[in-house]
ZAMARGU-4260 file (C-alpha; in steps of 0.2 Angstrom, whole numbers, plus 5000, padded with zeros to 4 digits):
<rodrens>
0) 5040/5056/4965 | 5028/5046/4954 | 5023/5050/4936 | 5011/5039/4926 | 5009/5044/4908
5) 4995/5037/4897 | 4995/5021/4906 | 4983/5007/4900 | 4981/4989/4908 | 4971/4977/4897
10) 4968/4959/4901 | 4963/4945/4890 | 4949/4935/4896 | 4946/4921/4883 | 4943/4930/4866
15) 4938/4946/4874 | 4948/4961/4881 | 4945/4970/4898 | 4951/4987/4898 | 4955/4989/4917
20) 4964/5006/4915 | 4962/5018/4900 | 4975/5031/4897 | 4978/5035/4916 | 4990/5050/4918
25) 4994/5055/4936 | 5008/5064/4947 | 5011/5060/4965 | 5023/5071/4974 | 5035/5065/4988
30) 5027/5066/5005 | 5009/5068/4998 | 4994/5060/5005 | 4982/5056/4991 | 4966/5046/4991
35) 4961/5035/4976 | 4942/5034/4977 | 4929/5023/4966 | 4917/5010/4966 | 4921/4991/4964
40) 4927/4988/4946 | 4933/5006/4944 | 4951/5002/4942 | 4958/5009/4957 | 4965/4992/4964
45) 4973/4989/4947 | 4981/5006/4947 | 4988/5002/4965 | 4995/4985/4959 | 5005/4995/4945
50) 5011/5008/4957 | 5017/4995/4969 | 5026/4986/4954 | 5015/4971/4957 | 5009/4972/4939
55) 5015/4980/4923 | 5005/4992/4911 | 5000/4985/4894 | 5006/5002/4888 | 5011/5019/4894
60) 5025/5024/4906 | 5027/5023/4925 | 5041/5033/4932 | 5047/5031/4950 | 5060/5044/4955
65) 5063/5047/4938 | 5067/5029/4933 | 5056/5021/4920 | 5049/5005/4929 | 5045/4997/4913
70) 5063/4996/4908 | 5068/4987/4924 | 5071/4969/4925 | 5060/4957/4937 | 5074/4957/4949
75) 5076/4976/4949 | 5057/4978/4951 | 5057/4966/4966 | 5072/4976/4974 | 5062/4992/4971
80) 5047/4985/4979 | 5057/4978/4994 | 5066/4994/4997 | 5055/5008/4993 | 5036/5002/4994
85) 5026/4996/5009 | 5009/4988/5006 | 4994/4988/5018 | 4979/4977/5013 | 4961/4976/5019
90) 4963/4957/5024 | 4980/4960/5033 | 4988/4945/5025 | 4996/4939/5041 | 5004/4922/5043
95) 4992/4913/5056 | 5007/4902/5063 | 5018/4917/5067 | 5016/4929/5081 | 5016/4948/5079
100) 5035/4949/5080 | 5037/4935/5067 | 5025/4943/5055 | 5035/4960/5056 | 5051/4951/5053
105) 5046/4943/5037 | 5051/4958/5025 | 5068/4958/5033 | 5071/4939/5032 | 5068/4940/5013
110) 5080/4955/5013 | 5093/4944/5021 | 5095/4956/5037 | 5103/4946/5052 | 5092/4939/5065
115) 5097/4951/5079 | 5094/4966/5069 | 5077/4959/5063 | 5071/4956/5081 | 5076/4974/5086
120) 5068/4983/5071 | 5052/4973/5072 | 5050/4977/5091 | 5054/4995/5087 | 5040/4995/5073
125) 5027/4986/5084 | 5031/4998/5098 | 5028/5012/5086 | 5011/5006/5082 | 5006/5003/5101
130) 5008/4984/5102 | 5023/4982/5112 | 5013/4971/5124 | 5007/4960/5110 | 5024/4954/5102
135) 5020/4935/5105 | 5002/4935/5100 | 4996/4926/5085 | 4984/4935/5073 | 4970/4924/5079
140) 4973/4932/5096 | 4972/4949/5091 | 4957/4961/5087 | 4955/4967/5069 | 4962/4984/5073
145) 4977/4976/5081 | 4980/4964/5066 | 4979/4980/5054 | 4992/4988/5066 | 5003/4972/5065
150) 5002/4974/5046 | 5006/4992/5046 | 5022/4989/5056 | 5027/4975/5044 | 5024/4988/5029
155) 5035/5001/5036 | 5049/4991/5045 | 5060/4992/5029 | 5058/5011/5030 | 5049/5013/5013
160) 5047/5030/5005 | 5030/5026/4998 | 5016/5017/5008 | 5001/5010/4998 | 4985/5006/5008
165) 4971/4996/4998 | 4955/4998/5008 | 4964/4998/5025 | 4948/5000/5035 | 4937/4989/5025
170) 4936/4975/5039 | 4936/4987/5054 | 4923/4995/5065 | 4922/5014/5064 | 4932/5016/5080
175) 4946/5005/5074 | 4946/5012/5057 | 4949/5029/5064 | 4964/5023/5074 | 4971/5015/5059
180) 4969/5030/5048 | 4977/5042/5062 | 4992/5030/5062 | 4993/5031/5043 | 4992/5049/5044
185) 5006/5051/5057 | 5017/5040/5046 | 5014/5053/5032 | 5017/5067/5043 | 5034/5059/5046
190) 5038/5060/5028 | 5031/5044/5019 | 5021/5047/5003 | 5004/5039/5006 | 4991/5032/4994
195) 4975/5026/5001 | 4963/5016/4989 | 4946/5017/4996 | 4927/5018/4991 | 4923/5026/5008
200) 4919/5044/5006 | 4924/5047/5025 | 4941/5039/5023 | 4944/5047/5006 | 4939/5065/5013
205) 4954/5064/5026 | 4967/5066/5012 | 4971/5084/5006 | 4970/5077/4988 | 4956/5065/4982
210) 4957/5057/4964 | 4941/5049/4958 | 4940/5034/4946 | 4927/5026/4937 | 4928/5013/4923
215) 4946/5013/4922 | 4948/5032/4920 | 4952/5047/4931 | 4937/5057/4933 | 4941/5072/4943
220) 4952/5078/4958 | 4949/5087/4974 | 4962/5097/4984
</rodrens>
């Protein structure tokens, strides 16, 4: 499904260069559950941004389902993100003025899906994550675990083939973290490719395959 070939990401900071990724090559199969593990500054979030088409490599190739992402226009990359990639972040990124239903509707609103269908699909997505009784609750009326479940519902409501989770348990207590990981793993078992970026060994060990990073490079794999 995904193939990275000698991917580098270099940033200019004043007159200096920061090499965030250094010749990363990686393959991820469709339906796989992979953990990307490393300390802060290891390059794992930069790699996730490239996988999610939120950033471009400085050099090297990124192939998604055989398509060279580097050759796509900005509009084509945006459509790829919208249709094929779902994101779950550590800080939820929910809009505080919207209730749970409104937050889950957002990707469909941007995609031009009619209001009636948006409502139906958002309700179904929230029901699937166990929040059918919290549809009209705003983020400040929800626990951390519930907010992350809203974020997961929003991430999958467009039925993406790839789910990218960046430190999805970083702001949760251990019990809520376990519930969120069980939910993500259920989505993986249903056929979605799941990549979890984490620095937590317990979270990483739940994946059949663990890839470790340090200083912008892949160090080793398990599984």
